[in-house]
Backbone as numpy.savetxt, mean C-alpha at the origin, in Angstrom:
# Nx Ny Nz CAx CAy CAz Cx Cy Cz
-16.87 -5.09 12.92 -16.27 -3.83 12.27 -14.83 -3.96 12.71
-14.01 -3.60 11.77 -12.54 -3.59 11.97 -12.21 -2.05 12.05
-11.02 -2.01 12.73 -10.26 -0.78 13.18 -9.09 -0.59 12.31
-8.95 0.51 11.62 -7.83 0.64 10.75 -7.38 2.27 10.91
-6.23 2.32 11.68 -5.69 3.48 12.12 -5.24 4.32 10.94
-4.77 3.75 9.84 -4.29 4.29 8.68 -5.43 4.99 7.95
-6.41 4.34 7.83 -7.68 4.88 7.12 -8.12 6.06 7.88
-8.07 6.05 9.18 -8.68 7.10 10.03 -7.75 8.24 9.99
-6.56 8.11 9.87 -5.40 9.10 9.84 -5.51 9.77 8.28
-5.87 8.98 7.25 -5.89 9.62 5.95 -7.11 10.51 5.95
-8.18 10.02 6.50 -9.54 11.07 6.67 -9.12 12.20 7.45
-8.71 12.04 8.61 -8.30 13.20 9.49 -7.39 14.22 8.77
-6.54 13.77 7.71 -5.45 14.63 7.19 -6.13 15.09 5.75
-7.31 14.88 5.53 -7.90 15.46 4.44 -7.46 14.64 3.01
-6.96 13.36 3.08 -6.72 12.69 1.90 -7.79 11.85 1.48
-8.01 11.55 0.20 -9.13 10.95 -0.32 -8.90 9.53 0.32
-9.98 8.76 0.45 -9.91 7.46 1.09 -9.41 6.53 -0.03
-8.42 5.76 0.47 -7.92 4.69 -0.58 -8.82 3.41 -0.73
-8.86 2.78 -1.63 -9.54 1.46 -1.70 -8.77 0.43 -1.04
-9.23 -0.46 -0.25 -8.61 -1.52 0.43 -8.71 -2.98 -0.27
-7.69 -3.68 -0.29 -7.68 -4.93 -0.95 -7.95 -4.86 -2.34
-7.35 -3.66 -3.14 -7.72 -3.57 -4.45 -6.97 -4.44 -5.38
-7.73 -5.09 -6.37 -7.05 -6.18 -7.07 -6.52 -5.25 -8.48
-5.15 -5.25 -8.55 -4.69 -4.17 -9.57 -4.00 -4.97 -10.65
-4.06 -6.46 -10.82 -3.36 -7.01 -11.64 -3.94 -8.41 -12.20
-5.34 -8.33 -12.73 -5.88 -9.46 -13.24 -5.15 -9.97 -14.37
-4.90 -11.12 -14.66 -5.44 -12.27 -13.92 -4.68 -12.94 -12.64
-3.52 -12.02 -12.31 -2.81 -12.66 -11.17 -3.55 -12.48 -9.81
-4.37 -11.48 -9.77 -5.20 -11.35 -8.45 -4.37 -10.86 -7.44
-3.23 -10.16 -7.72 -2.57 -9.49 -6.42 -3.40 -8.46 -5.96
-3.38 -8.22 -4.74 -4.37 -7.27 -4.09 -3.33 -6.17 -3.30
-3.94 -4.83 -3.42 -3.03 -3.86 -2.77 -3.68 -3.64 -1.46
-2.93 -3.54 -0.46 -3.55 -3.14 0.82 -4.41 -1.86 0.90
-3.78 -0.81 0.24 -4.43 0.32 0.00 -3.97 0.92 -1.43
-5.02 1.38 -2.10 -4.62 1.85 -3.50 -5.66 3.08 -3.80
-5.09 3.96 -4.40 -5.70 5.25 -5.03 -5.57 4.74 -6.46
-6.64 4.14 -6.98 -6.31 3.70 -8.57 -6.22 4.90 -9.46
-7.11 5.99 -9.15 -7.16 7.00 -10.09 -5.62 7.73 -10.27
-4.75 7.77 -8.96 -3.54 8.36 -8.82 -2.61 7.26 -9.17
-3.00 5.88 -9.17 -2.01 4.96 -9.48 -0.98 4.79 -8.42
-1.39 4.86 -7.20 -0.48 4.75 -5.94 -1.06 3.62 -5.09
-0.25 2.76 -4.76 -0.34 1.57 -4.03 0.55 1.76 -2.71
-0.10 1.45 -1.50 0.55 1.33 -0.21 0.49 -0.04 0.41
1.52 -0.64 0.60 1.61 -1.98 1.11 1.95 -2.01 2.67
1.28 -2.69 3.36 1.56 -2.95 4.84 2.29 -4.22 4.96
3.53 -4.11 5.26 4.48 -5.47 5.41 4.63 -5.70 6.73
3.73 -6.48 7.47 3.89 -6.72 8.83 4.61 -7.97 9.27
4.83 -8.97 8.46 5.48 -10.09 8.69 6.97 -10.23 8.60
7.75 -8.91 8.92 9.04 -8.91 8.69 9.93 -9.46 9.88
9.16 -9.57 10.96 10.01 -9.92 12.16 9.71 -11.21 12.57
8.80 -11.85 11.93 8.65 -13.43 12.41 8.89 -14.44 11.23
9.16 -15.61 11.72 9.54 -16.60 10.55 8.14 -16.78 9.76
8.34 -17.08 8.46 7.32 -17.29 7.50 6.60 -16.08 7.06
5.55 -16.13 6.32 5.00 -14.88 5.85 5.83 -14.17 4.78
5.77 -12.93 5.09 6.54 -12.04 4.08 8.09 -12.33 4.38
8.61 -12.97 5.34 10.09 -13.17 5.52 10.54 -14.36 4.98
9.69 -15.42 4.62 10.05 -16.44 4.10 10.68 -16.44 2.59
11.38 -17.34 2.06 11.77 -17.05 0.78 10.66 -16.98 -0.29
9.67 -17.85 -0.03 8.60 -17.80 -1.07 7.70 -16.55 -0.84
7.74 -16.09 0.41 7.01 -14.67 0.56 7.64 -13.45 0.08
8.96 -13.55 0.25 9.81 -12.44 -0.34 9.81 -12.42 -1.99
9.84 -13.63 -2.56 9.71 -13.53 -4.03 8.37 -13.12 -4.35
7.22 -13.54 -3.78 5.99 -13.14 -4.11 5.80 -11.63 -3.97
6.37 -10.91 -2.86 6.40 -9.66 -2.59 7.04 -8.82 -3.46
8.19 -9.34 -4.22 8.95 -8.64 -5.21 8.22 -8.71 -6.53
7.51 -9.88 -6.64 6.99 -9.90 -8.15 5.69 -8.99 -7.96
5.00 -8.95 -6.81 3.72 -8.01 -6.74 4.27 -6.48 -6.91
5.32 -6.21 -6.34 5.76 -4.74 -6.32 6.22 -4.49 -7.77
6.96 -5.50 -8.42 7.40 -5.12 -9.76 6.19 -5.16 -10.81
5.47 -6.03 -10.59 4.15 -5.97 -11.48 3.42 -4.59 -11.41
3.30 -4.37 -10.15 2.65 -2.78 -10.02 3.30 -1.81 -10.57
4.67 -1.79 -10.41 5.37 -0.67 -11.14 5.32 -0.73 -12.51
5.43 -2.03 -13.19 5.33 -2.10 -14.61 3.80 -1.87 -15.16
2.98 -1.72 -14.34 1.57 -1.23 -14.64 1.29 0.25 -14.38
2.26 0.85 -14.04 2.36 2.48 -13.85 2.10 2.89 -12.53
2.07 1.89 -11.48 1.85 2.39 -10.04 2.95 2.71 -9.50
2.89 3.78 -8.51 3.92 4.01 -7.42 3.48 3.05 -6.40
4.54 2.19 -6.06 4.43 1.19 -5.00 5.29 1.39 -3.73
4.67 1.74 -2.65 5.11 2.15 -1.51 5.06 0.97 -0.23
5.98 0.82 0.50 5.85 -0.30 1.46 6.20 0.07 2.84
5.28 0.06 3.82 5.54 0.25 5.21 5.23 -0.65 6.10
5.88 -0.43 7.31 5.46 -1.23 8.36 4.17 -0.96 9.03
3.50 -1.68 9.78 2.29 -1.26 10.52 2.63 -0.13 11.43
3.79 -0.19 12.01 3.96 1.13 12.92 4.30 2.14 12.21
4.77 2.44 11.14 4.81 3.57 10.26 3.45 3.93 9.89
2.66 3.00 9.43 1.33 3.44 9.00 0.37 3.92 10.10
0.53 3.35 11.21 -0.22 3.78 12.44 0.24 5.14 12.88
1.48 5.44 12.61 2.00 6.71 13.29 1.66 7.94 12.23
1.34 7.60 11.07 1.02 8.66 10.04 2.26 9.15 9.19
3.49 8.50 9.54 4.61 9.16 8.86 4.65 9.14 7.35
3.88 8.16 6.74 3.75 8.33 5.26 2.86 9.34 4.79
2.01 10.01 5.56 1.07 10.94 5.18 1.83 12.27 4.34
2.71 12.69 4.70 3.32 13.92 4.06 3.78 13.47 2.52
4.37 12.34 2.46 4.63 11.76 1.09 3.44 11.49 0.20
2.48 11.05 0.74 1.15 10.68 0.07 0.50 11.99 -0.43
0.56 13.07 0.45 -0.05 14.21 0.20 0.54 14.71 -1.10
2.04 14.79 -1.25 2.60 15.39 -2.26 2.24 14.46 -3.62
2.29 13.27 -3.35 2.12 12.20 -4.51 0.66 12.38 -5.17
-0.28 12.48 -4.13 -1.70 12.59 -4.59 -1.92 13.98 -5.19
-1.35 14.99 -4.78 -1.56 16.37 -5.44 -0.92 16.16 -6.80
0.21 15.66 -6.97 0.95 15.53 -8.36 0.17 14.76 -9.32
-0.53 13.60 -8.58 -1.21 12.83 -9.67 -2.62 13.13 -9.80
-3.28 13.72 -8.93 -4.74 14.07 -9.17 -4.96 15.54 -9.31
-3.92 16.31 -8.96 -4.12 17.73 -9.17 -4.49 18.43 -7.99
């Protein structure tokens, strides 16, 4: 069983639960860390920014840019946060507004 502070915060604040590892771009198979498909909102956790490799490598950055651009071209709002931001709940006010606008 894995622990995910962001999912627990979403639940505690009355947000609908996002789908995790949601494949939003077949056939590319890009996956969103958190997604509300009906609202077309994606939240990405970008944790590899402070170490070499991963998201901070040239290849990783290009892949992340492509993923974000493809999500936006597919009609998604694409938001990126650090693990610290997600665990603190700082994105929740923004998500509440967006979910209300998109889901009613």
